[in-house]
C-alpha positions, 0 to 999 in steps of 0.5 A, spaced: 500 550 492 494 547 493 494 541 498 490 537 502 491 536 510 488 533 516 486 537 522 482 531 525 478 524 525 474 525 518 476 533 517 480 533 511 481 540 508 482 542 501 487 549 502 493 553 500 499 552 503 506 555 501 510 551 495 516 548 498 523 550 496 528 544 496 534 545 499 541 542 497 540 535 497 533 535 495 528 536 489 522 539 488 517 534 485 511 536 481 506 531 483 502 528 477 498 523 481 497 520 488 494 514 491 490 514 497 492 508 501 489 504 507 493 508 512 490 514 510 484 511 511 486 509 518 488 516 519 481 519 517 478 514 521 482 514 527 487 519 527 492 514 527 500 515 525 499 522 524 504 526 528 503 533 527 495 537 525 494 540 520 498 535 516 498 534 508 497 527 507 499 522 502 505 518 501 503 514 494 505 518 488 508 519 482 511 525 479 516 529 475 522 533 477 521 540 477 527 543 481 534 540 484 538 543 489 544 545 488 548 538 491 543 534 487 548 531 481 544 524 478 537 527 478 535 532 472 529 537 471 523 533 467 526 526 470 520 522 472 520 519 479 517 515 485 520 515 492 521 511 498 516 514 503 518 510 509 522 515 514 526 510 519 529 513 525 535 510 523 538 509 531 534 503 533 537 496 532 533 494 526 535 501 523 542 499 524 541 492 522 538 496 515 531 492 516 528 499 516 521 497 515 521 494 521 524 500 525 521 501 532 519 508 530 517 507 523 513 513 520 512 515 513 511 522 509 504 525 510 505 523 517 511 525 520 512 531 514 509 533 508 506 528 504 504 528 497 496 530 497 499 537 494 501 540 487 508 539 489 513 536 494 520 536 496 524 529 498 532 528 499 535 525 493 537 518 496 529 517 497 529 517 489 527 511 484 527 512 477 521 511 472 522 510 465 521 516 461 516 513 455 509 510 457 503 512 461 505 515 468 499 513 471 500 506 473 507 507 477 502 511 483 501 503 484 508 502 486 508 502 493 501 498 494 504 493 489 511 493 493 507 491 499 504 485 495 512 483 493 514 483 500 508 478 502 511 474 496 518 474 499 516 473 505 511 467 504 516 464 499 510 461 495 511 455 490 506 452 485 504 447 488 501 452 494 493 452 495 492 460 497 487 464 499 487 472 500 482 475 505 480 482 503 480 484 495 482 491 497 488 494 493 493 490 497 489 483 496 488 485 489 495 486 487 497 480 491 493 476 487 495 479 480 502 477 482 500 471 484 497 469 477 503 472 473 509 472 476 509 468 482 505 462 479 501 458 485 496 452 484 490 456 486 488 463 488 481 464 492 479 471 494 474 473 499 470 479 500 463 481 502 463 486 496 460 484 490 464 489 486 471 487 489 470 480 488 469 482 480 476 486 481 478 480 484 476 476 477 480 481 473 486 480 478 486 473 476 483 470 482 481 463 481 475 462 486 471 468 489 467 467 495 463 472 499 463 469 506 468 465 510 463 459 510 464 458 503 472 457 504 475 450 504 479 448 510 486 445 506 489 452 504 497 451 504 497 459 506 492 464 507 494 472 507 489 477 511 489 483 507 482 485 510 484 486 518 478 485 521 477 480 527 472 475 523 478 474 516 483 473 522 479 467 525 477 465 519 484 464 517 486 460 523 480 455 521 481 455 514 489 453 514 490 446 513 495 443 519 503 445 519 500 451 514 502 459 514 498 465 516 501 472 513 498 478 516 499 484 512 493 488 514 493 494 520 487 492 525 484 498 528 481 494 534 483 489 539 479 483 539 480 476 543 484 470 538 484 463 538 491 462 540 489 454 542 487 453 535 494 456 533 497 451 537 493 445 536 494 445 528 501 448 528 500 454 525 505 459 523 503 466 523 507 472 519 507 479 519 509 482 513 510 490 514 510 494 508 516 493 504 523 494 502 526 499 498 528 493 492 520 492 492 519 499 490 525 498 485 522 491 483 515 494 482 517 499 478 521 494 474 515 489 472 510 495 470 516 498 465 517 491 462 509 490 462 509 483 466 504 486 471 499 491 469 496 493 476 492 500 474 486 495 473 485 497 481 484 504 480 476 505 480 476 513 481 480 519 479 479 526 483 482 532 482 485 535 489 480 539 491 475 533 491 478 530 496 473 530 502 468 526 496 474 521 495 475 520 502 467 519 503 467 514 497 472 510 501 469 510 508 462 508 505 459 502 507 458 499 500 466 498 498 465 500 491 471 503 490 478 500 490 484 505 489 482 512 488 487 517 486 488 524 486 490 528 481 493 535 483 
């Protein structure tokens, strides 16, 4: 089968590898759509997270079961599925407490095992999440980033009176804005991004205000979400969150930097980490898409065949930031 594999920094290759064979507790899934995640870009830029080289990348996908192992009874050939891509260690304190998203050694498919940037993938039956059989399958490729947004909402417990700013209008930021306008309404949502194209996407997501630099932000946001992961945005969050407010950090930072901790003390701010999601968030993501409460596929700006994955990564890595979510179609 064809697959996209990571060989080193900015070195992804389209090549043929053996088609996987499911064991008795696994299913073989034909990948219909696969999304390039921000963490895939961290791998591409820095080699972060990856445990084996070469490795087939990717953990966001929607597909159809093509074969089921001998012990698989609850799933049938032809079922449409998503999957929980997290691979927790199952032995640390967090895992024993069933807080799998805070696992000390948390990894994902595409990092520790074969990912979904391939024609087929084998996964354990207990990782599967059912997708309804009716309707377009493509929106469900966004369940994983949508689950991240839903986890932020749970952590932040947004209220109708909250004035919120989202720093970074990439897929996570855009989906969070969409959730805050459609199913967790707040007083107002301000989007910050340096890209005019992404700010146009923020308008589609429902943002009330769009600004291109931190100086245009107000100084009295109740809650700010950093979905960009750069020094300037986190410092801006500290500056523009009002006293006794909250900052939620969902982004991964590639570089360390000096941080204004004294300002956090002076304003008595709460800084809260939001790490990926829980399985329930993935299930909720499927549900709200199926019910039509959210239509997240507006964030998909480009679609490439698998063999053009290198071009897809180059597009996302470019400085112009014209792309939002890029989808591969095996």
